[in-house]
All heavy atoms as TSV, in Angstrom:
chain	resi	resn	atom	element	x	y	z
A	1	LEU	N	N	-5.290	12.007	-29.274
A	1	LEU	CA	C	-4.255	12.185	-30.173
A	1	LEU	C	C	-4.193	11.062	-31.228
A	1	LEU	O	O	-3.493	10.138	-31.042
A	1	LEU	CB	C	-2.864	12.317	-29.567
A	1	LEU	CG	C	-2.632	13.190	-28.434
A	1	LEU	CD1	C	-1.367	13.130	-27.696
A	1	LEU	CD2	C	-2.900	14.652	-28.878
A	2	VAL	N	N	-5.170	11.110	-32.087
A	2	VAL	CA	C	-5.355	10.030	-33.016
A	2	VAL	C	C	-4.099	9.590	-33.741
A	2	VAL	O	O	-3.500	10.427	-34.517
A	2	VAL	CB	C	-6.453	10.328	-34.074
A	2	VAL	CG1	C	-6.631	9.147	-35.028
A	2	VAL	CG2	C	-7.714	10.652	-33.367
A	3	GLY	N	N	-3.590	8.460	-33.548
A	3	GLY	CA	C	-2.355	8.081	-34.147
A	3	GLY	C	C	-1.248	8.971	-33.838
A	3	GLY	O	O	-0.209	9.163	-34.590
A	4	SER	N	N	-1.233	9.791	-32.801
A	4	SER	CA	C	-0.463	10.742	-32.250
A	4	SER	C	C	-0.222	11.952	-33.197
A	4	SER	O	O	0.581	12.709	-33.046
A	4	SER	CB	C	0.982	10.200	-31.967
A	4	SER	OG	O	1.696	9.866	-33.174
A	5	GLU	N	N	-1.294	12.085	-34.168
A	5	GLU	CA	C	-1.112	13.238	-35.103
A	5	GLU	C	C	-2.453	13.854	-35.114
A	5	GLU	O	O	-3.465	13.223	-35.186
A	5	GLU	CB	C	-0.672	12.810	-36.451
A	5	GLU	CG	C	0.638	12.252	-36.614
A	5	GLU	CD	C	0.975	11.837	-38.039
A	5	GLU	OE1	O	0.121	11.616	-38.713
A	5	GLU	OE2	O	2.138	11.486	-38.290
A	6	MET	N	N	-2.393	15.225	-35.117
A	6	MET	CA	C	-3.666	15.954	-35.337
A	6	MET	C	C	-3.419	16.774	-36.675
A	6	MET	O	O	-2.403	17.235	-36.949
A	6	MET	CB	C	-3.907	17.006	-34.312
A	6	MET	CG	C	-3.983	16.354	-32.808
A	6	MET	SD	S	-5.491	15.458	-32.589
A	6	MET	CE	C	-6.749	16.748	-32.816
A	7	CYS	N	N	-4.542	16.892	-37.434
A	7	CYS	CA	C	-4.492	17.543	-38.686
A	7	CYS	C	C	-5.253	18.851	-38.662
A	7	CYS	O	O	-6.434	18.878	-38.216
A	7	CYS	CB	C	-4.956	16.661	-39.769
A	7	CYS	SG	S	-5.041	17.482	-41.394
A	8	ILE	N	N	-4.725	19.900	-39.103
A	8	ILE	CA	C	-5.337	21.304	-39.182
A	8	ILE	C	C	-5.309	21.648	-40.671
A	8	ILE	O	O	-4.312	21.801	-41.267
A	8	ILE	CB	C	-4.728	22.248	-38.381
A	8	ILE	CG1	C	-4.653	21.899	-36.842
A	8	ILE	CG2	C	-5.368	23.551	-38.449
A	8	ILE	CD1	C	-3.854	22.710	-35.901
A	9	ARG	N	N	-6.466	21.760	-41.209
A	9	ARG	CA	C	-6.587	22.119	-42.681
A	9	ARG	C	C	-6.644	23.582	-42.905
A	9	ARG	O	O	-7.265	24.363	-42.239
A	9	ARG	CB	C	-7.828	21.436	-43.239
A	9	ARG	CG	C	-8.023	21.680	-44.686
A	9	ARG	CD	C	-9.335	21.033	-45.160
A	9	ARG	NE	N	-10.427	21.830	-44.732
A	9	ARG	CZ	C	-10.950	22.845	-45.294
A	9	ARG	NH1	N	-10.319	23.430	-46.314
A	9	ARG	NH2	N	-12.034	23.416	-44.797
A	10	ASP	N	N	-5.812	24.052	-43.823
A	10	ASP	CA	C	-5.954	25.361	-44.373
A	10	ASP	C	C	-6.343	25.166	-45.840
A	10	ASP	O	O	-6.557	24.110	-46.366
A	10	ASP	CB	C	-4.739	26.239	-44.089
A	10	ASP	CG	C	-3.491	25.830	-44.934
A	10	ASP	OD1	O	-3.672	25.078	-45.915
A	10	ASP	OD2	O	-2.386	26.118	-44.362
A	11	SER	N	N	-6.378	26.346	-46.458
A	11	SER	CA	C	-6.897	26.282	-47.978
A	11	SER	C	C	-5.901	25.679	-48.863
A	11	SER	O	O	-6.312	25.219	-50.058
A	11	SER	CB	C	-7.211	27.819	-48.377
A	11	SER	OG	O	-6.077	28.581	-48.398
A	12	ASN	N	N	-4.579	25.657	-48.540
A	12	ASN	CA	C	-3.620	25.109	-49.497
A	12	ASN	C	C	-3.167	23.643	-49.133
A	12	ASN	O	O	-2.870	22.929	-50.091
A	12	ASN	CB	C	-2.476	25.990	-49.488
A	12	ASN	CG	C	-2.820	27.347	-50.035
A	12	ASN	OD1	O	-3.568	27.502	-50.963
A	12	ASN	ND2	N	-2.262	28.341	-49.338
A	13	ASN	N	N	-3.074	23.270	-47.926
A	13	ASN	CA	C	-2.558	21.984	-47.507
A	13	ASN	C	C	-3.008	21.615	-46.137
A	13	ASN	O	O	-3.794	22.227	-45.574
A	13	ASN	CB	C	-0.962	21.999	-47.626
A	13	ASN	CG	C	-0.275	23.013	-46.846
A	13	ASN	OD1	O	-0.919	23.580	-45.816
A	13	ASN	ND2	N	0.937	23.311	-47.117
A	14	CYS	N	N	-2.506	20.516	-45.671
A	14	CYS	CA	C	-2.781	20.040	-44.412
A	14	CYS	C	C	-1.406	19.927	-43.521
A	14	CYS	O	O	-0.441	19.452	-43.892
A	14	CYS	CB	C	-3.433	18.614	-44.436
A	14	CYS	SG	S	-4.138	18.054	-43.000
A	15	THR	N	N	-1.398	20.605	-42.501
A	15	THR	CA	C	-0.403	20.713	-41.474
A	15	THR	C	C	-0.586	19.587	-40.505
A	15	THR	O	O	-1.577	19.570	-39.805
A	15	THR	CB	C	-0.155	22.022	-40.768
A	15	THR	OG1	O	-0.107	22.960	-41.690
A	15	THR	CG2	C	0.872	22.016	-39.745
A	16	TYR	N	N	0.458	18.687	-40.325
A	16	TYR	CA	C	0.411	17.658	-39.237
A	16	TYR	C	C	1.183	17.993	-38.125
A	16	TYR	O	O	2.331	18.416	-38.243
A	16	TYR	CB	C	0.793	16.275	-39.893
A	16	TYR	CG	C	-0.112	15.785	-40.906
A	16	TYR	CD1	C	0.125	15.990	-42.357
A	16	TYR	CD2	C	-1.168	14.981	-40.453
A	16	TYR	CE1	C	-0.786	15.596	-43.113
A	16	TYR	CE2	C	-2.076	14.517	-41.447
A	16	TYR	CZ	C	-1.907	14.797	-42.759
A	16	TYR	OH	O	-2.758	14.382	-43.729
A	17	LEU	N	N	0.590	17.979	-36.957
A	17	LEU	CA	C	1.385	18.197	-35.659
A	17	LEU	C	C	1.417	16.836	-34.883
A	17	LEU	O	O	0.390	16.349	-34.569
A	17	LEU	CB	C	0.588	19.128	-34.902
A	17	LEU	CG	C	0.334	20.522	-35.430
A	17	LEU	CD1	C	-0.563	21.424	-34.488
A	17	LEU	CD2	C	1.608	21.234	-35.650
A	18	ASN	N	N	2.542	16.394	-34.688
A	18	ASN	CA	C	2.797	15.251	-33.876
A	18	ASN	C	C	2.910	15.745	-32.467
A	18	ASN	O	O	3.968	16.251	-31.981
A	18	ASN	CB	C	4.013	14.470	-34.245
A	18	ASN	CG	C	4.218	13.206	-33.470
A	18	ASN	OD1	O	3.688	13.178	-32.324
A	18	ASN	ND2	N	4.922	12.258	-33.998
A	19	LEU	N	N	1.855	15.739	-31.652
A	19	LEU	CA	C	1.912	16.333	-30.364
A	19	LEU	C	C	2.766	15.648	-29.382
A	19	LEU	O	O	3.167	16.270	-28.454
A	19	LEU	CB	C	0.388	16.471	-29.823
A	19	LEU	CG	C	-0.422	17.397	-30.734
A	19	LEU	CD1	C	-1.906	17.569	-30.166
A	19	LEU	CD2	C	0.112	18.724	-30.805
A	20	PHE	N	N	3.153	14.508	-29.650
A	20	PHE	CA	C	4.112	13.765	-28.854
A	20	PHE	C	C	5.458	14.512	-29.022
A	20	PHE	O	O	6.358	14.448	-28.052
A	20	PHE	CB	C	4.217	12.322	-29.194
A	20	PHE	CG	C	3.120	11.516	-28.555
A	20	PHE	CD1	C	2.215	10.892	-29.482
A	20	PHE	CD2	C	2.849	11.439	-27.210
A	20	PHE	CE1	C	1.094	10.148	-28.983
A	20	PHE	CE2	C	1.823	10.723	-26.739
A	20	PHE	CZ	C	0.999	10.052	-27.554
A	21	GLU	N	N	5.711	15.127	-30.140
A	21	GLU	CA	C	6.911	15.808	-30.272
A	21	GLU	C	C	6.863	17.288	-29.682
A	21	GLU	O	O	7.832	18.039	-29.635
A	21	GLU	CB	C	7.284	16.054	-31.658
A	21	GLU	CG	C	7.634	14.661	-32.425
A	21	GLU	CD	C	7.989	14.767	-33.804
A	21	GLU	OE1	O	7.902	15.858	-34.417
A	21	GLU	OE2	O	8.285	13.699	-34.368
A	22	HIS	N	N	5.635	17.635	-29.284
A	22	HIS	CA	C	5.371	18.983	-28.770
A	22	HIS	C	C	4.886	18.941	-27.319
A	22	HIS	O	O	4.165	19.895	-26.957
A	22	HIS	CB	C	4.421	19.789	-29.707
A	22	HIS	CG	C	4.910	20.013	-31.070
A	22	HIS	ND1	N	5.700	21.112	-31.323
A	22	HIS	CD2	C	4.853	19.345	-32.238
A	22	HIS	CE1	C	5.992	21.098	-32.620
A	22	HIS	NE2	N	5.476	19.908	-33.169
A	23	MET	N	N	5.140	17.914	-26.570
A	23	MET	CA	C	4.532	17.764	-25.288
A	23	MET	C	C	4.954	18.949	-24.359
A	23	MET	O	O	4.143	19.400	-23.588
A	23	MET	CB	C	4.908	16.388	-24.759
A	23	MET	CG	C	3.966	15.307	-25.316
A	23	MET	SD	S	4.342	13.657	-24.554
A	23	MET	CE	C	3.913	13.884	-22.883
A	24	ASP	N	N	6.180	19.311	-24.476
A	24	ASP	CA	C	6.673	20.485	-23.554
A	24	ASP	C	C	5.942	21.767	-23.993
A	24	ASP	O	O	5.553	22.478	-23.158
A	24	ASP	CB	C	8.146	20.553	-23.713
A	24	ASP	CG	C	8.971	19.573	-23.048
A	24	ASP	OD1	O	8.298	18.880	-22.219
A	24	ASP	OD2	O	10.144	19.287	-23.493
A	25	ASP	N	N	5.807	21.968	-25.337
A	25	ASP	CA	C	5.046	23.218	-25.814
A	25	ASP	C	C	3.593	23.143	-25.360
A	25	ASP	O	O	3.090	24.215	-24.945
A	25	ASP	CB	C	5.073	23.215	-27.365
A	25	ASP	CG	C	6.562	23.417	-27.911
A	25	ASP	OD1	O	7.379	23.924	-27.180
A	25	ASP	OD2	O	6.648	22.930	-29.072
A	26	VAL	N	N	3.004	22.055	-25.405
A	26	VAL	CA	C	1.564	21.989	-24.941
A	26	VAL	C	C	1.569	21.954	-23.488
A	26	VAL	O	O	0.469	22.393	-22.806
A	26	VAL	CB	C	0.956	20.597	-25.490
A	26	VAL	CG1	C	-0.462	20.392	-24.967
A	26	VAL	CG2	C	1.027	20.544	-27.066
A	27	GLY	N	N	2.555	21.621	-22.741
A	27	GLY	CA	C	2.469	21.533	-21.307
A	27	GLY	C	C	2.016	20.136	-20.709
A	27	GLY	O	O	1.621	19.937	-19.595
A	28	LEU	N	N	2.066	19.107	-21.615
A	28	LEU	CA	C	1.664	17.777	-21.264
A	28	LEU	C	C	2.544	17.075	-20.379
A	28	LEU	O	O	3.838	17.036	-20.608
A	28	LEU	CB	C	1.286	16.942	-22.503
A	28	LEU	CG	C	0.040	17.346	-23.279
A	28	LEU	CD1	C	0.072	16.568	-24.566
A	28	LEU	CD2	C	-1.219	17.215	-22.480
A	29	ASN	N	N	2.128	16.422	-19.413
A	29	ASN	CA	C	2.850	15.571	-18.514
A	29	ASN	C	C	2.511	14.170	-18.559
A	29	ASN	O	O	1.226	13.878	-18.388
A	29	ASN	CB	C	2.679	16.177	-16.992
A	29	ASN	CG	C	3.505	15.427	-16.072
A	29	ASN	OD1	O	3.544	14.183	-16.013
A	29	ASN	ND2	N	4.283	16.127	-15.080
A	30	GLY	N	N	3.267	13.313	-18.971
A	30	GLY	CA	C	2.961	11.936	-19.173
A	30	GLY	C	C	2.421	11.263	-17.978
A	30	GLY	O	O	1.776	10.255	-17.966
A	31	ASP	N	N	2.798	11.713	-16.682
A	31	ASP	CA	C	2.280	11.098	-15.590
A	31	ASP	C	C	0.922	11.601	-15.139
A	31	ASP	O	O	0.132	10.932	-14.446
A	31	ASP	CB	C	3.310	11.408	-14.328
A	31	ASP	CG	C	4.571	10.692	-14.629
A	31	ASP	OD1	O	4.598	9.519	-15.182
A	31	ASP	OD2	O	5.617	11.248	-14.243
A	32	THR	N	N	0.554	12.821	-15.463
A	32	THR	CA	C	-0.718	13.496	-14.993
A	32	THR	C	C	-1.716	13.811	-15.991
A	32	THR	O	O	-2.838	13.973	-15.646
A	32	THR	CB	C	-0.367	14.747	-14.088
A	32	THR	OG1	O	0.283	15.659	-15.002
A	32	THR	CG2	C	0.551	14.411	-13.029
A	33	ASP	N	N	-1.489	13.790	-17.338
A	33	ASP	CA	C	-2.294	14.228	-18.341
A	33	ASP	C	C	-2.822	13.060	-19.225
A	33	ASP	O	O	-3.609	13.373	-20.233
A	33	ASP	CB	C	-1.795	15.281	-19.194
A	33	ASP	CG	C	-1.563	16.664	-18.321
A	33	ASP	OD1	O	-2.359	16.901	-17.456
A	33	ASP	OD2	O	-0.428	17.255	-18.625
A	34	PHE	N	N	-2.636	11.759	-18.891
A	34	PHE	CA	C	-2.984	10.684	-19.654
A	34	PHE	C	C	-3.857	9.705	-18.778
A	34	PHE	O	O	-3.404	9.442	-17.564
A	34	PHE	CB	C	-1.843	10.028	-20.356
A	34	PHE	CG	C	-1.231	10.742	-21.390
A	34	PHE	CD1	C	-0.321	11.723	-21.202
A	34	PHE	CD2	C	-1.553	10.484	-22.706
A	34	PHE	CE1	C	0.263	12.497	-22.240
A	34	PHE	CE2	C	-0.985	11.131	-23.874
A	34	PHE	CZ	C	-0.080	12.175	-23.559
A	35	MET	N	N	-4.873	9.153	-19.431
A	35	MET	CA	C	-5.599	8.022	-18.663
A	35	MET	C	C	-4.838	6.812	-18.799
A	35	MET	O	O	-4.836	5.901	-17.845
A	35	MET	CB	C	-6.973	7.878	-19.328
A	35	MET	CG	C	-7.915	8.936	-19.013
A	35	MET	SD	S	-9.413	8.883	-19.989
A	35	MET	CE	C	-10.013	7.173	-19.543
A	36	ASP	N	N	-4.295	6.504	-19.884
A	36	ASP	CA	C	-3.301	5.387	-20.172
A	36	ASP	C	C	-2.288	5.863	-21.184
A	36	ASP	O	O	-2.182	7.019	-21.404
A	36	ASP	CB	C	-4.225	4.211	-20.622
A	36	ASP	CG	C	-5.023	4.467	-21.918
A	36	ASP	OD1	O	-4.466	5.184	-22.801
A	36	ASP	OD2	O	-6.198	4.074	-21.974
A	37	ILE	N	N	-1.558	4.884	-21.780
A	37	ILE	CA	C	-0.501	5.216	-22.622
A	37	ILE	C	C	-0.814	6.048	-23.892
A	37	ILE	O	O	-0.012	6.648	-24.399
A	37	ILE	CB	C	0.327	4.044	-23.019
A	37	ILE	CG1	C	1.667	4.407	-23.459
A	37	ILE	CG2	C	-0.437	3.137	-23.902
A	37	ILE	CD1	C	2.681	3.213	-23.473
A	38	GLU	N	N	-2.177	5.864	-24.324
A	38	GLU	CA	C	-2.586	6.598	-25.508
A	38	GLU	C	C	-3.599	7.608	-25.421
A	38	GLU	O	O	-3.821	8.327	-26.300
A	38	GLU	CB	C	-3.073	5.382	-26.458
A	38	GLU	CG	C	-2.152	4.488	-26.947
A	38	GLU	CD	C	-2.743	3.479	-27.846
A	38	GLU	OE1	O	-3.902	3.235	-27.807
A	38	GLU	OE2	O	-2.004	2.684	-28.546
A	39	HIS	N	N	-4.396	7.725	-24.276
A	39	HIS	CA	C	-5.488	8.547	-24.185
A	39	HIS	C	C	-5.369	9.604	-23.010
A	39	HIS	O	O	-4.943	9.313	-21.962
A	39	HIS	CB	C	-6.730	7.709	-23.754
A	39	HIS	CG	C	-6.994	6.672	-24.853
A	39	HIS	ND1	N	-6.678	5.370	-24.720
A	39	HIS	CD2	C	-7.758	6.711	-26.073
A	39	HIS	CE1	C	-6.963	4.741	-25.746
A	39	HIS	NE2	N	-7.622	5.477	-26.558
A	40	LEU	N	N	-5.699	10.814	-23.486
A	40	LEU	CA	C	-5.687	11.968	-22.517
A	40	LEU	C	C	-6.725	11.949	-21.548
A	40	LEU	O	O	-7.814	11.430	-21.861
A	40	LEU	CB	C	-5.708	13.254	-23.345
A	40	LEU	CG	C	-4.645	13.571	-24.325
A	40	LEU	CD1	C	-5.073	14.758	-25.193
A	40	LEU	CD2	C	-3.386	13.882	-23.530
A	41	ASN	N	N	-6.438	12.445	-20.364
A	41	ASN	CA	C	-7.637	12.665	-19.468
A	41	ASN	C	C	-8.097	14.158	-19.667
A	41	ASN	O	O	-7.660	14.814	-20.623
A	41	ASN	CB	C	-7.151	12.481	-18.038
A	41	ASN	CG	C	-5.995	13.312	-17.513
A	41	ASN	OD1	O	-5.716	14.463	-18.119
A	41	ASN	ND2	N	-5.273	12.758	-16.502
A	42	ILE	N	N	-9.042	14.566	-18.844
A	42	ILE	CA	C	-9.604	15.903	-18.936
A	42	ILE	C	C	-8.467	17.071	-18.911
A	42	ILE	O	O	-8.585	17.949	-19.638
A	42	ILE	CB	C	-10.864	16.219	-18.074
A	42	ILE	CG1	C	-11.494	17.436	-18.402
A	42	ILE	CG2	C	-10.260	16.294	-16.673
A	42	ILE	CD1	C	-12.377	17.328	-19.593
A	43	SER	N	N	-7.559	16.842	-18.086
A	43	SER	CA	C	-6.464	17.814	-17.918
A	43	SER	C	C	-5.689	17.896	-19.212
A	43	SER	O	O	-5.394	18.989	-19.757
A	43	SER	CB	C	-5.528	17.485	-16.682
A	43	SER	OG	O	-4.526	18.304	-16.686
A	44	GLY	N	N	-5.321	16.801	-19.705
A	44	GLY	CA	C	-4.526	16.686	-20.994
A	44	GLY	C	C	-5.383	17.272	-22.137
A	44	GLY	O	O	-4.823	17.864	-23.052
A	45	ALA	N	N	-6.678	16.900	-22.226
A	45	ALA	CA	C	-7.445	17.287	-23.415
A	45	ALA	C	C	-7.599	18.876	-23.396
A	45	ALA	O	O	-7.657	19.470	-24.434
A	45	ALA	CB	C	-8.828	16.516	-23.242
A	46	THR	N	N	-7.773	19.335	-22.188
A	46	THR	CA	C	-7.856	20.866	-21.974
A	46	THR	C	C	-6.650	21.510	-22.516
A	46	THR	O	O	-6.665	22.512	-23.261
A	46	THR	CB	C	-8.230	21.227	-20.615
A	46	THR	OG1	O	-9.368	20.609	-20.100
A	46	THR	CG2	C	-8.281	22.735	-20.467
A	47	LYS	N	N	-5.504	21.012	-22.130
A	47	LYS	CA	C	-4.230	21.547	-22.580
A	47	LYS	C	C	-4.010	21.453	-24.160
A	47	LYS	O	O	-3.609	22.435	-24.757
A	47	LYS	CB	C	-2.993	20.851	-21.928
A	47	LYS	CG	C	-2.999	21.169	-20.385
A	47	LYS	CD	C	-1.852	20.411	-19.727
A	47	LYS	CE	C	-1.734	20.648	-18.241
A	47	LYS	NZ	N	-0.545	19.885	-17.689
A	48	VAL	N	N	-4.390	20.346	-24.636
A	48	VAL	CA	C	-4.313	20.231	-26.212
A	48	VAL	C	C	-5.275	21.097	-26.830
A	48	VAL	O	O	-4.944	21.776	-27.840
A	48	VAL	CB	C	-4.604	18.715	-26.576
A	48	VAL	CG1	C	-4.794	18.593	-28.060
A	48	VAL	CG2	C	-3.442	17.821	-26.140
A	49	ALA	N	N	-6.536	21.280	-26.386
A	49	ALA	CA	C	-7.483	22.157	-26.936
A	49	ALA	C	C	-6.960	23.602	-26.937
A	49	ALA	O	O	-7.084	24.379	-27.930
A	49	ALA	CB	C	-8.828	22.077	-26.268
A	50	ASP	N	N	-6.380	23.989	-25.742
A	50	ASP	CA	C	-5.876	25.427	-25.602
A	50	ASP	C	C	-4.645	25.581	-26.654
A	50	ASP	O	O	-4.617	26.592	-27.283
A	50	ASP	CB	C	-5.445	25.626	-24.320
A	50	ASP	CG	C	-6.472	25.731	-23.256
A	50	ASP	OD1	O	-7.697	25.945	-23.728
A	50	ASP	OD2	O	-6.237	25.698	-22.090
A	51	TYR	N	N	-3.860	24.599	-26.792
A	51	TYR	CA	C	-2.654	24.757	-27.630
A	51	TYR	C	C	-3.134	24.730	-29.164
A	51	TYR	O	O	-2.530	25.690	-29.891
A	51	TYR	CB	C	-1.692	23.522	-27.405
A	51	TYR	CG	C	-0.555	23.517	-28.238
A	51	TYR	CD1	C	0.600	24.179	-28.036
A	51	TYR	CD2	C	-0.517	22.677	-29.495
A	51	TYR	CE1	C	1.693	24.233	-28.779
A	51	TYR	CE2	C	0.552	22.690	-30.337
A	51	TYR	CZ	C	1.645	23.469	-29.997
A	51	TYR	OH	O	2.795	23.497	-30.857
A	52	LEU	N	N	-4.110	23.915	-29.528
A	52	LEU	CA	C	-4.515	24.017	-30.745
A	52	LEU	C	C	-5.290	25.240	-31.214
A	52	LEU	O	O	-5.057	25.693	-32.292
A	52	LEU	CB	C	-5.489	22.779	-31.083
A	52	LEU	CG	C	-4.687	21.381	-31.180
A	52	LEU	CD1	C	-5.682	20.245	-31.309
A	52	LEU	CD2	C	-3.652	21.379	-32.219
A	53	GLY	N	N	-6.040	25.767	-30.261
A	53	GLY	CA	C	-6.690	27.076	-30.451
A	53	GLY	C	C	-5.729	28.152	-30.715
A	53	GLY	O	O	-5.868	28.991	-31.679
A	54	GLU	N	N	-4.688	28.175	-29.886
A	54	GLU	CA	C	-3.507	29.164	-30.031
A	54	GLU	C	C	-2.833	28.953	-31.368
A	54	GLU	O	O	-2.405	29.914	-32.047
A	54	GLU	CB	C	-2.536	29.077	-28.853
A	54	GLU	CG	C	-3.278	29.634	-27.582
A	54	GLU	CD	C	-2.335	29.440	-26.387
A	54	GLU	OE1	O	-1.108	29.133	-26.608
A	54	GLU	OE2	O	-2.858	29.510	-25.218
A	55	TYR	N	N	-2.593	27.738	-31.736
A	55	TYR	CA	C	-1.874	27.391	-32.943
A	55	TYR	C	C	-2.636	27.894	-34.109
A	55	TYR	O	O	-2.143	28.584	-35.031
A	55	TYR	CB	C	-1.664	25.918	-33.084
A	55	TYR	CG	C	-0.811	25.530	-34.282
A	55	TYR	CD1	C	0.511	25.395	-34.234
A	55	TYR	CD2	C	-1.423	25.274	-35.512
A	55	TYR	CE1	C	1.289	25.098	-35.226
A	55	TYR	CE2	C	-0.616	24.849	-36.563
A	55	TYR	CZ	C	0.739	24.789	-36.574
A	55	TYR	OH	O	1.520	24.468	-37.612
A	56	ILE	N	N	-3.977	27.597	-34.142
A	56	ILE	CA	C	-4.873	28.082	-35.269
A	56	ILE	C	C	-4.842	29.545	-35.429
A	56	ILE	O	O	-4.690	30.114	-36.605
A	56	ILE	CB	C	-6.319	27.515	-35.060
A	56	ILE	CG1	C	-6.361	26.026	-35.268
A	56	ILE	CG2	C	-7.311	28.237	-35.968
A	56	ILE	CD1	C	-7.606	25.353	-34.697
A	57	VAL	N	N	-5.001	30.341	-34.411
A	57	VAL	CA	C	-5.051	31.809	-34.314
A	57	VAL	C	C	-3.670	32.345	-34.815
A	57	VAL	O	O	-3.565	33.176	-35.673
A	57	VAL	CB	C	-5.439	32.301	-33.000
A	57	VAL	CG1	C	-5.234	33.914	-33.017
A	57	VAL	CG2	C	-6.857	32.034	-32.638
A	58	SER	N	N	-2.598	31.773	-34.251
A	58	SER	CA	C	-1.211	32.236	-34.528
A	58	SER	C	C	-0.786	32.056	-35.928
A	58	SER	O	O	0.105	32.804	-36.534
A	58	SER	CB	C	-0.201	31.773	-33.530
A	58	SER	OG	O	0.033	30.436	-33.679
A	59	HIS	N	N	-1.361	30.995	-36.567
A	59	HIS	CA	C	-0.957	30.598	-37.953
A	59	HIS	C	C	-2.057	31.074	-38.992
A	59	HIS	O	O	-1.951	30.756	-40.088
A	59	HIS	CB	C	-0.738	29.079	-38.116
A	59	HIS	CG	C	0.594	28.771	-37.374
A	59	HIS	ND1	N	0.715	28.512	-36.015
A	59	HIS	CD2	C	1.887	28.635	-37.899
A	59	HIS	CE1	C	1.995	28.211	-35.683
A	59	HIS	NE2	N	2.662	28.267	-36.809
A	60	ASN	N	N	-2.952	31.850	-38.508
A	60	ASN	CA	C	-4.051	32.461	-39.391
A	60	ASN	C	C	-4.688	31.275	-40.251
A	60	ASN	O	O	-4.881	31.507	-41.329
A	60	ASN	CB	C	-3.517	33.505	-40.298
A	60	ASN	CG	C	-3.021	34.690	-39.498
A	60	ASN	OD1	O	-3.608	35.155	-38.634
A	60	ASN	ND2	N	-1.723	35.144	-39.792
A	61	LEU	N	N	-5.106	30.179	-39.560
A	61	LEU	CA	C	-5.670	29.132	-40.336
A	61	LEU	C	C	-7.189	29.209	-40.485
A	61	LEU	O	O	-7.746	28.395	-41.172
A	61	LEU	CB	C	-5.294	27.870	-39.706
A	61	LEU	CG	C	-3.793	27.422	-39.584
A	61	LEU	CD1	C	-3.617	26.156	-38.791
A	61	LEU	CD2	C	-3.198	27.342	-41.027
A	62	LEU	N	N	-7.737	30.365	-39.970
A	62	LEU	CA	C	-9.203	30.429	-40.160
A	62	LEU	C	C	-9.382	31.860	-40.600
A	62	LEU	O	O	-8.839	32.857	-40.020
A	62	LEU	CB	C	-10.035	30.309	-38.762
A	62	LEU	CG	C	-10.150	28.810	-38.346
A	62	LEU	CD1	C	-10.900	28.803	-37.078
A	62	LEU	CD2	C	-10.780	27.951	-39.372
A	63	SER	N	N	-10.391	32.088	-41.483
A	63	SER	CA	C	-10.690	33.453	-41.791
A	63	SER	C	C	-12.068	33.763	-41.234
A	63	SER	O	O	-12.713	32.802	-40.697
A	63	SER	CB	C	-10.811	33.656	-43.430
A	63	SER	OG	O	-11.876	32.887	-43.813
A	64	GLU	N	N	-12.586	34.988	-41.411
A	64	GLU	CA	C	-13.749	35.406	-40.787
A	64	GLU	C	C	-15.007	34.709	-41.522
A	64	GLU	O	O	-16.071	34.526	-40.842
A	64	GLU	CB	C	-14.073	36.925	-40.707
A	64	GLU	CG	C	-13.083	37.544	-39.784
A	64	GLU	CD	C	-13.333	38.959	-39.607
A	64	GLU	OE1	O	-14.521	39.464	-39.804
A	64	GLU	OE2	O	-12.393	39.698	-39.252
A	65	THR	N	N	-14.713	34.161	-42.656
A	65	THR	CA	C	-15.780	33.486	-43.472
A	65	THR	C	C	-15.927	32.005	-43.188
A	65	THR	O	O	-16.799	31.348	-43.655
A	65	THR	CB	C	-15.618	33.743	-44.978
A	65	THR	OG1	O	-14.350	33.260	-45.437
A	65	THR	CG2	C	-15.681	35.184	-45.304
A	66	ASP	N	N	-14.827	31.441	-42.460
A	66	ASP	CA	C	-14.871	29.930	-42.184
A	66	ASP	C	C	-15.826	29.668	-41.173
A	66	ASP	O	O	-16.183	30.285	-40.234
A	66	ASP	CB	C	-13.512	29.462	-41.740
A	66	ASP	CG	C	-12.492	29.502	-42.943
A	66	ASP	OD1	O	-12.931	29.540	-44.040
A	66	ASP	OD2	O	-11.317	29.443	-42.622
C-alpha cells in the first residue's frame, strides 16, 4: 500500500483509494494480513488484489480496448 494509497487511472482522472480507510471492506486484519506495520503478507496482498479487481470492474474503469 504505497503511502497507504493506491491509484486507479481512468480516462478522465485518477481515483485514490486509501485502503487503510477501507480495511473492513477489503477484509484486512491488522493482526493477520501484515508482515509489519506497513507491508502486507501474501494473505493481505491477495485480499487487496481481489478488492481492486472488483473495484475496477464495478466502476467500469477498463474498456475492452484497454
